[in-house]
C-alpha positions, 0 to 999 in steps of 0.5 A: 500500500502507498504510505503517507510518509517516507520517514517518520519520527515517534517521540516517546515521553511518558509511554516507554513501551513498544506495545499497545502504543497509539502513536507508534502504531499510527506511525508504523501504519502510515510510514515507510520508515519509522525512527524513534526518539527519547529526549532527556529534557534539560528543561525538566532535569535542570530543576531537579535538585537531588541528583540521586533521583529515583525517577530519573534512574527509573526512566533511564532503566526503562529507556535502556530496555526500550532501546534494547527491544528496538535493537533486537528488531534491527532498529534503534532508539535515538536518546538525546540529552537536550531541550526538546526543540534542539533534539527534535530539530537535530533528528529531523535534519539527520534522518530527513523526517517528514512527520512527527508522531507522539502521544498527548500529555495534559500538563501545562509545561507539556502542552506548551512544549508540544506547541513549540514543536508543532511550530517547528514542524509547521515551519519545516512543512512537516506533519505533526500528529498527537494521539490519546494514549495515557488515558481512556477518556480525555479533555472534553470526552466526559462532560456534564449535561451542560457541557461543563467539566465535572468537579464532583467525582461520583457523577463523573465516574457514573458517566465514565462507566456508562461511556466505558460500557459502550466503548470498545477499548482499542488495541494497538498491535505493533508486532505485525507492523514492526517491519516498518521500523527504520533499520539503523544504528544510533549511538550507545545509550547515554549513562546516568552520569552523562545526564548529570545523575547518579545511581540510587537504591532502586535495585536494592529496594527491588523496584521493577523497571521498564516494560518487563517490570510492568508486566511482572507486577501486572501479572502478580496483581492479577492474582490478588485483584479480587482481594483489593478492596479488603486489603488496599488500606493496610500498609503492612500487607501486600494489598495494592498493585504497585503499578502507579510508577508504571502508569506514570511512565507508560511502561504499562498500557492503561488500556491493558489495565482497564481490561484486566479490571473488566475481566476479573469480575470481582468486587476488588476489581471494581474498586481498583477500576474506581482508582483508575477512574480517579486518575483520569478525573484528576487529569481532566481537572488539570486540563480544565483548570491549569491554574492549579499547577501554579499553586492555586486552590481549586476552591477560591474560598480557601486560596489564602488560608492563614496557615501557621507554617511552623518551620520546626514542625515541617522539618519534623514531618519531613524527617519522620520525627513528629512523635506520631508513629504512623505518620513518621513511618509513612514519611520514612517509607517515602524518604527511603523508597520513593513510595508511600502507601496510598492510605498513608498519603492521606494520613500524612497529608491531613496531619501536615495540614490540619494538625501541624497547620502547615500549608498544603503546598509545602507538602505537595512540593515535598511529595513532588520531589520524593515520590517515584510515581509523582504525577502532577495531577494526582499529587495536586488532587490528593493534597487539595483533597486532604486540605479540603481546598480541592474539587470533591475534597474531604470536608474541611471539618473532617480531620483524621485522628492519626492514632485512630488511623494507626490502630485501624490500619496497622493494628499490630504495628508491623508497618510502624516497626519496619520503618521505625526500628526505635519502636521494635520492642514497643508493645502492640498496645502502645505502638500507636501512641508510645508517649502513653507507655509506662515509665519503665518502657523508654524508647529512643523516639521523640514525643509528639510535637503537638497535641491532636485535640488542641490542633484540631480545635485550631484547624476548625477555627482556621477553616471556619474563618475562611468560609464566605 
């Protein structure tokens, strides 16, 4: 058949896989020769203060696997450390490219970046195509009856499920078209040092990277998904999927995971699908309200809450030394692994904002720096939910009691003892509030930096003062 383009370029970003890939499938179908590129974006990496960043190593390992996969097909992956404008222009000239294919991103920086690339393509008379790939429904595909974006999750979810029931989830099969990959050899892969970063403890903590890691975890979760609803809130047991980082960088396909949920036919699968829908809900919130990426509260009434912002409290929180074990264990897990259990994200966020009375934006920024699965829309959505400033957020008067949460979700203190070895000998009856232990039982662990009932009263007054 006649091909639309001679030499096309597929630009990989947060879609680091060579299967079920919308842009790659379209390029292979429509082009004689398809070249593939990944750019370590200087614009992004230059702002990362920590050069031992697990996210960068995760990306690097995933890019390495993707490059090896293309090499096995007698093709290659062009990997460049530069600004997108320079890197794409270089590839266009080097390989005489006449079309660019990529999958859409919905964050403000990415939208602005892609607009710049489109202008470069237009100036060179090169076609530019972008595709929906990291979500099932995007932008304006799910709107209210008044054609407005949803700000409450449940009606959004109901509309989503209705639309899903009438939708055939596409499969972008790459293998039958792989002969259209350009046969060429590019330079060896840049090292982490080449892009200014160092290896972390990623392998020591057994983080599975790349497409193979995503496949391994998806297969493992498939065996446990039926129990997800009952186990997901307990950090001491293996209840969650651990796929969030793979969704973040596209080493798994969201379509594949939605199919997994649909095929499992269990209460656990329904609950997990609900979490995938929350992810897309936050994507559409960010798309329609890009101002939240600049620190704006979704609810304008709570834009300027007069938080106390005690620096000592914030430091104690970031170091896992608040004296509240469940909060401290959660933060230490984050600091040591780059991961935090989802239930504990809510507990830790609520504690920072409504117990320590520290601005939610401080916590959002800390998570953005530390989380290996950091996703702007979900991170912002989660923090604004906990702070009661966001769409469909927790009511401002609902304040988690950290001790009650600890008793409920880590009853034996197993998770606490894993990350707070100072309390390894603490009795289960005291593990959630060790300051109440008998005088004979002393631990090398700080007392509570605040009194929860006192801070709860202050938080309620603080929020009430902002109500219009």
